[in-house]
N, C-alpha and C positions, 0 to 999 in steps of 0.2 A: 303107698300113694295110689296104687290101683284100687285098694279097698276104699280109701277115702273118696275117690272119684266115682266109683261104679256101684258100690254096695249101699243102696238107699235104706236097706233094713238094718244096717249095722251103724250105730252111732257111738258105740263105746269100744275102743280098740286098746289093747294092752301090749306093752313091750316089757319083757322081763329078762333078767340075767343075774348072774353073780355080780356083786358090786365091783365096778372097775372096768367092765367090758366096754361101756360107752352108751348107756341109755340117754344121758343128757345130750351127748354129741349127735346121736341119730335123730333125736326129737328136734334139736335146733335145725338140722338139715331139712327135716320134713316141714318145719315151720317156715323156713326160707323158701322152699318150693311152693308151699301152699299160699304164702303171701304174694307170690308172683302170679298166681292163677286166680284172677279176680272173678272169673266165671264160676269157680269152684266155691270160694269163700269170700264173703264181704269183709270179714275181719278175722284176724288170727291173733290170739292172745297167749303169751307164755309168761305168766307172772304168778303161777298158782301152785301152792304146795300144801300138803297135808289136808286133802279135801274130804276125808273120810265121810263126814256126816252132813255136809251142807251144800254139796254141789247141786245146782239147778240143771237138770239134764235137757230140758225142752229146747228145741230149736238150735241145738249145737251138736257138732261131732267132737268127741273128746278122745285124745290120745293120752293114755295113762301109763306110768312106769312104776315098776316095783322090782324088788329082788326076788319075789316069790310069785309064781303063777296063781297059787291059791288065793292070795290077797286080791288079785285082779278079778278072778272068776267068781269067787264066793262073796267077797265083801263089796267090790266095786261093780260086780255084775256086767263085766265086759262080754261082748258078743264074739270077739275073736282076739287071740293072743299070739304074739310073735316072740320067739326066743332069739335073743342076740347071743350067738355062740362065741367062743373064744377065737382068737386069731389063728390062722393057719401058720405053718412054719415059715413060708415065704413072706407072708404079711408081717410076722413078728420081726424077721430080720430086716425087712425094708424100713419098718418104723424105728427099730433100734439104730440102724445105720444112719438114718436121718437125724436122730436126736444126739447120737454120740459124736458126729462131726468128723472132721478130717483126720483125727487121731487114729482111726482104725484103718487108714490107708497103709499104715505100717504093717507089713505081712505078719510079723510075729504077734503083734497086738491083735490083729484081725482073727487069727486062729483062736485065741483065747476069747475074744469078744463074741464069736459065734456060739461058743459054749455058754458064756454068760447070758446071752440073749435067750437060749433055750431054757435056762434055769428060771426065767421070768414067767414060766407057765402060760405063755401065750396070752397073758392078761395085759391089755393096753396100759393101764395105770402103772403097772410094775415096769413094763418095758420102758415107758417114758421116763419114769422117776430114776430107775437104775442107770439108764443110758445117760441121763442128764448129770447124775452124780459123778460119772466117769468121763465126762466130756473133755475136760482139760488134763486128764491124767496121761502123761506121755511116757511113763515108765512101765515096763512089762511087769515089774513087781506089784504095782498097784492093781493091775488087772488080774493077776494071779491071786492076789489076796482077796479081791472081790469075789472071784469064782470060788475060792475056798469057803468063804462065808456062806455063799448061796447054796453050795453043795451040802453044807452042814444043816441047812433047813429042810432037806429032802425028806427026812423021816417024819416031818410034821404033816398034819392034815392041810388041805389046800388053803383054807382060811387062815390058819395059824402061820403057814409058810408065807402067805401074802403080808401079814402083819410084820413078821420078822424081817422080810426083805425091805419093807418100808422103814422099819426101825434102823436097818443098816444104812439106808439113804440118809436118815436123820443123823446118824453117827458121823457121816462125812462132812457135816457142816462145821464151820469154825466156831470159836467161842463167842463171837458176837451174834452170829446167826441163830444158834441154838436157843438162847433165852427168848428171842423175838418169836421164833417159830412156836415155842411152848406158850407164850403169851397169846398168840393168835389162836391156838387150840383151846386155851382156857376161856378166851373171850367170845369165840365164834358162837353165834346163836343157832337156833334149830335149822335155819336155812343156810348155815355155814358162811354167813355174811359177816365181814369184819370191817368196821369203820376206821379208816386211817387216822382221823382226828383223835379217836379214843386211844389208839395205839400210842399216839404222841403223848397224850395226857398220862396214860398209865406208864409208858416207858420212861418218861422224865421222873415220875414218882418213884419208880423202882430202880432208877439209876442204870438203865440199860444202855444209854448212849454215853460213850466215854470221850473225854477231851473236847468238849464243846463249850463255848462261852455264851452263845445266844440260842434262843429257840429256833431261829432261822437255820442255824447250823445243825441243831437236833433234827429239824424237819428234813433237811437234806440227808442226814445220816440215816434216818428212818426209811426214807424212800429208796435210798441206795441199797439198804439191807433187804427191803421188800423185793426189789428187782432181782437180787441174788437168789432169794427164796423162790421167786417165780422161774428163774432160770433153772433151778433145781427141780421144778415141777412140784414142789411141796406147797406152793400157793398158786392160785390162778387169777387171771384178770377177771374183773367184775364188770357188768354192764354199766354200773355207776362208777365213774372215774375216782370218786371219793372212797371207794371200797375195794377190798380184795376178797377172795373166797377160798375155801378149802374143799377138796374132794371128800366125799363121805368116808372113804377108807382111810385117807390121810388124817381126817379129824378123829376117827376111831383110834388110830395109832398115837396121835398126840395125847389123847385122853389116857391111853394106856401108860405112856411114858410119865405123864403128870402124876397119875395115881401111884405108879410103882416107884419112881425115883424122887418125885417132889412131894409125895404124900398129900396130894390135892384132893379136896372134896368138891365134886362138881355134880349138881343136880339140875337138870334142864328139861325143857319141853314138858311132856306128860309124866315124867318121872315123879315118884312120890318119896318124900322123906318121912318115914313113919315116926322116927324118934331121933333126937339129937345124939350123935356119937359122944360117948363120955368115957370110953376106955382110955387108959393111961397112954398107950402107944400112939393113938391118934392125937391126943391132946399135946403130946410132947413133940411130935414130928410134923404135924400139918403146917404147910407153908402158905397155902392159898385156899380160899373158900369161895365157891360160886353157887348161888342159889337163884336159879332163873325159873321159878315155878310158884304156883299158888298152892300146891299140895304139900304143905309143910305144917308141922305141929306148932303150937304156941312157942314163941321164942323163949329161951331160958333167961333166968334172971341175970346170969353172968355167963358169957361165952368162955368156957374153960380151955382156952388155947393161947399159949404164950408166944408161939413162933410165927403165926401168919403175917406175911408182908402185904397181902392184898385180900380184901373182903368185898365181894360183889353180891348185892341182894336186890332182886327184882321180883315183886310179888303180885301186884294188882289186887291183893286182898287188903282193903283199907281198914279192916278190923284188927289186923296184926299190930301190936304195939312193941316198940323197942324199949325194953325195960331200962330203968335209970342207970343200973350198973352193968349193962350189957358189955361195954367195951373196957371194963375195969382191968382185965387181965391181958388184953391184946395190945400191949404198949409198943410192940414193934411194928404195928401197922404203918405202911408207907402209902398205900392207896386204899381209899374207901369210896365205894360207889353204891349209893342207895337210890334206886330208880323206881319210879311209879309207886310211891308210898305216900301215906298221909302222916305228916309229922307235925303235930300241933306245937311241940317244943322239942328242941334237940336234947337227947339224954345227957345229963350232967357228966357221965363217964367219958364223954368225948374229950374232955379237958386232959385226960391221961394220955392222949395220943400225941406225944411230943415229937414223934418221928414222922408224923403224917405230912406228906408233901403234895398229895393229890386228893381232892375231895370233890365228888360229883353228886349233886342232889338234883337229878334231872327227872322231868316229868312228874314232879312231886307236888303235893299240896302242903305248903309250909306255913308255919306260924312264926314263933319267936326263934330267930336264927342268930341272935347277938352273940351266942357262945362261940361262934366261929372265930371271933376276934382273939380268942385265947390260943389258937393254933399258930403259934409264931413262926413255925418252919414251913407253913403252907406255901406252895409255889403255884399250884394249878387249882382253880376254883371254878366250878361249872354249875349253872342253874338252868340248863337248857330246857325251855318249854315248861318251867315250873310256875306254880301259882303262888305268888306272895306280893304284898303291897309295898314293902319298904326294904331297901338295902341299908341296914343300920350303920350308925357312925362307927361301931366297933370293928367293922370290916377295914376301916382305915388303919388299924393297928397291924395289919398283915404286910409289914414292910419288905418281906421276901417274896411277895406274890408276883408271879411273872405272867399269869394268864387269868383273865376274868371273862367268863362267857355268860351273858344275859340274854342270849338269843331266844326269842319266842316267849319271853316273860311279859305277857300283855297286860297283866294286872298290876305291874310295877308302877307305882305312883310317886314314890319318893326315893331319891338318892340323896342322902344327907350331905350337906355342904362339906367340902374338904376331904371327903372319903377318897375320891379318885385322885385328887392331887397329892394325897399322902402315899399313894402306892407308887413310889418313885422308881421301883425296879420293874414295873409293869412293861411287858414287851408285846402283849396281845390283849386287845379289848374288843369284844364282840357284843354290840348292843343291837345292831340291826334296826328294825322299826319297833322294838319293844318299848322304848322309852322316848317320849316326845315332850317332856316338860322341862327342858333345859332353860335355866334362867338367862335372861338377856344381859343382866348386869355383871360387873366384874367380880372376881373372886373375893375381894375385900368388902363387898357390900354387906352391910349388917341387916338389910331388909329381906334378903332372899331366903326362901325356905327350902330350895332345891339346888342341886349342883348346877354349875354353869359350864359351858363349853370351854371357857378359859382354863379350867382345871386340867384339861388335856395337855396344855402347853407345859405343865410341870413334868410330863412323862418323857424325859429325854431319851429313854431306851425304847420307846414305842415303835415297833416295826410292823405290826399287823393290826388293822383297824376295820371294823364293820360298823357303819353308822348311817342312819337316815335322819337328816336335819330338815324339818319341814319349812322352817323360815330362814331364808338366806340373810335376812337383816340382822340376825343375832350372831353371825359369824365373826369371831374376833380376828384381829390381825395375826398372821403367822400361825394359824391353827394347825395346818397340816405340814409336818416336817418332811424334809427330803428323805429322811431315813426310812420312811414307810416302804416296805418291800411287798407286802400283801395287803390288799385293801378292797373293800366295796364301800364306796361313798356315794350316797344319794342326797342331793340337795333340792328341796322344794317338794310340795305336796302333790305335784303332778305325776310323780313316779310311784308305782306299786312295787313293794319289795319282792324280789324274785330269787328263789333259791337255786334256780338254774345257773345263776352267776357265781355260785359258790367257789368254783375253781378258777375264776378269772379275776384279774385286777380290773375292776369296773368303776368308771365314773359316770354318774348320771346327774347332770346339773342343768338348772334352768338359768339362762343368762338374764342379766339385768343391765340397766344402762349405767350402773355405777361400776367402780373398780373392786367391789367386795370380793369377787372370786379370785382376782389377782392377789389382793391383800391377804387372803386366807391361805394362800400357798397352793391352791388346787393346780394351777398351771405348772408347778414344779414337778407334778406327778405324771405328766403326760408321757414321759419316756418309758415308763413301766406299765402304761395302761394298755390292757388287751382289748377292752371294749369301751367305747366312748359314746354317750348319748347326750345330745344337746337340745334344749328347748327354750323358746323365748325370742321370737323375732319381732320384738317391738321396735318402734322408730328409734334410731340411735344405737341399736344393738347389733345391726347387720355387720358392721365392721369388726366388732368384737367376736362375733360368731365366726366370721371368715378367718380372723387372726388365729383363734384357737384351733380351728380345723387345720389350717396350714401348718401351725406349729406341731400339731400331733402327727400330721402326715410326714413332716420333715423328720421327726423322731423315728417313725416307722421305717422310712426310707433308709435312715442311717443304720438301723438295726438290720434290715434286709441286706444292705450292702456289706 
């Protein structure tokens, strides 16, 4: 802080340490203090990663972090570097004691706990993770066993010892937590950010959640498991409540476990895949493939792997083509995510994926997608922010579909009639403001060329809905069922769709002088509404406005009581 305040000739400052000492933590604290000093900085920004080639240096002071001093001084040309050292012995014990909790008040356990803390090498990420793994262990046997394992790692180099200790923390998870942790490690992007919505889509496809009947129950199970992983310090809270994140070292360990035990192929960031693996051992054992890079060779005619349960491909290279027979051998696939691709027509071999439960075609430019109708076991279907004009009638054949996500599909012009009404098992429908061509006439009209809102009334299991209806006059009676648990419903063109509402049950409605809103069932949702917006103070609507406000406040007061 002294350098930031007083050294006018230093505009690039570096912080370096071995991974896990606390670079991010110290930078967040510097950011917090700098934000409070308006005389020092007009603005403080912490959203920036992997800046190597494109940072504009003028008129800013920059605090950079790296595991190596040479990267800061030689490549980033910092003017001053600070080393974050390991913790001292007293700091290590204080941190360990805080995370391990009351269990170490037992004198016998405390004696062993002090030795365990020392074996964490004064590295904060290890101290926190190991202590959290032992927090509820009230038997001396468990603590002695942990100490024995950590002593065994002593002969290893410091980096390897760190990885082994984190792997031990992973081994303490139960059988439900381990697969989700590995899925997080598999899915985490280069910023170690993990979107919870995708964990739900993938987790349902992979069968990670046991003994649930509805997506709402799966959602609860997922978030409960995530809380347990955060309690173990193997996952961290994210600035966005819709995400979680992983520490770099924990992510490295997750990748090690995936490669060693699950035979996973993961290529990400700037990594390059020079040629497709074709050895027999890989083809027979590989269970998951993730390609998050544009540095890959031409896709093979046939992916010669029979065991993968999940295939993730994100390229940004629109010249890459998925060959017709690419999926011919991968018949055990349960989750397929093709992101940011140009797909004029789906490869015919997609029809062989009879076990597929989750299909994500997000951020893609799509042509003919009618082939999806042959995936009879599909439960999760996502087109998030993709470009295509028609949701074809064949989609209506997916009678096992539980979730359909059309968020951000702004080129969508046609949803064929009776497609949505045929999806009788649908529990989640996300349309947002992507599609505004709902027909005003009833389902049985022979004149309409597009879907009508009345089709939603056939979805008796619908519990999550995101929709923006521009014209309140086309609202059918009883459109919104009491069963809705999660929703964002905007009615009228006066509202702009706002993604900041994503984690809230939100109603934004324009009042009219008629009873349309009552007839549609909107008023029945007030009890679960987190955020209510009302518009429309025309003559004759004041009493309705007041009535709805009072009803909502009554519901809120009941909940608070």
